[in-house]
C-alpha positions in Angstrom: -6.4 15.2 -5.7 -4.1 13.3 -7.7 -3.5 9.6 -7.5 0.2 9.0 -8.2 0.3 4.9 -8.0 -2.2 2.3 -7.0 -0.6 -1.5 -5.9 -2.2 -4.4 -5.5 -0.7 -6.3 -1.8 -0.3 -10.2 -1.9 -1.0 -11.3 1.8 2.2 -13.9 2.2 5.5 -14.1 3.7 7.8 -11.5 1.8 10.3 -14.8 0.3 12.8 -15.0 -2.3 10.2 -17.4 -4.8 8.1 -14.3 -4.7 11.0 -11.8 -5.9 12.3 -14.7 -8.3 8.5 -15.3 -9.7 8.3 -11.5 -10.3 11.3 -11.0 -11.2 10.7 -13.4 -14.2 8.6 -10.6 -15.3 10.6 -7.3 -14.5 9.9 -6.6 -11.3 12.9 -5.6 -9.0 12.9 -5.7 -4.8 13.3 -1.7 -4.2 11.8 -2.1 -0.2 12.0 -4.9 2.3 10.9 -4.0 5.8 10.9 -8.1 6.5 7.1 -8.1 6.9 6.6 -6.1 3.8 8.7 -6.2 0.0 7.6 -4.6 -2.4 9.1 -4.8 -6.4 8.8 -2.5 -9.1 9.8 -2.1 -12.6 12.8 0.0 -13.7 11.4 1.3 -16.8 8.1 2.1 -14.9 8.9 3.0 -11.4 5.6 2.9 -10.0 4.6 -0.2 -11.1 4.7 -1.6 -8.2 3.4 -5.0 -6.5 3.8 -5.5 -2.7 4.0 -9.4 -0.7 3.1 -8.4 2.9 2.8 -10.9 5.7 1.0 -8.8 8.3 1.2 -5.0 8.6 3.3 -3.7 11.4 1.0 -1.1 12.7 -1.9 -1.7 11.8 -5.2 -4.2 12.6 -5.7 -5.6 9.1 -3.5 -6.3 6.4 -5.1 -4.1 3.3 -5.5 -5.8 0.0 -3.8 -2.4 -2.1 -2.4 1.1 -1.8 -3.2 4.3 -3.5 -1.1 6.9 -3.2 -2.2 10.1 -3.4 -0.5 13.7 -3.5 -2.9 14.8 -0.6 -3.8 12.1 2.0 -5.0 14.8 4.7 -8.1 15.7 1.9 -8.8 12.2 1.0 -8.9 11.0 4.3 -11.5 14.2 4.4 -13.4 12.9 1.9 -13.4 9.2 2.5 -14.9 10.7 6.4 -17.6 13.3 5.5 -18.8 10.6 2.4 -19.8 8.3 5.3 -16.4 5.5 4.2 -15.6 3.1 6.7 -12.1 4.2 8.1 -10.5 1.0 9.2 -7.1 2.3 10.3 -6.7 6.2 11.4 -4.8 9.0 9.3 -1.2 8.4 10.9 2.2 9.3 10.1 4.5 6.0 10.3 7.9 5.3 11.0 9.1 4.5 7.3 8.4 7.4 6.2 4.5 7.8 5.0 1.3 9.2 6.3 -1.5 6.9 5.9 -5.1 5.3 6.6 -7.2 2.3 5.7 -10.3 2.2 4.1 -12.8 -0.3 3.2 -14.5 0.2 -0.5 -17.6 -1.3 -1.2 -16.4 -4.5 -2.1 -15.8 -5.3 1.1 -11.7 -5.0 0.6 -9.4 -2.6 2.9 -7.8 0.2 0.9 -4.1 1.7 2.6 -4.5 5.3 1.2 -0.8 7.1 1.4 1.4 9.9 0.4 5.2 10.0 1.5 6.4 12.4 3.6 
């Protein structure tokens, strides 16, 4: 399994002030669904930050996202290891397949890949 990117998630309202602040560091808005806004570096597109009010289809807001090349294998590895699956593996309407798992530090990780 290969990690494609890791992205912190800031729990807050996706607001112009965040876009402006991170814009000063070179980030640009690449996605905005109203409840989540993702900012990325134009020169290094996998360098990203998301600002999320609350997750639209999950019971909790994750602390970070990890994009992998095989989310089904990641899910199987976590499940077989006995990790706490917080949100089941599912396809989302915005084009990702994902699940949430709780890490040993009580942080919720959104593990995904794009379909």
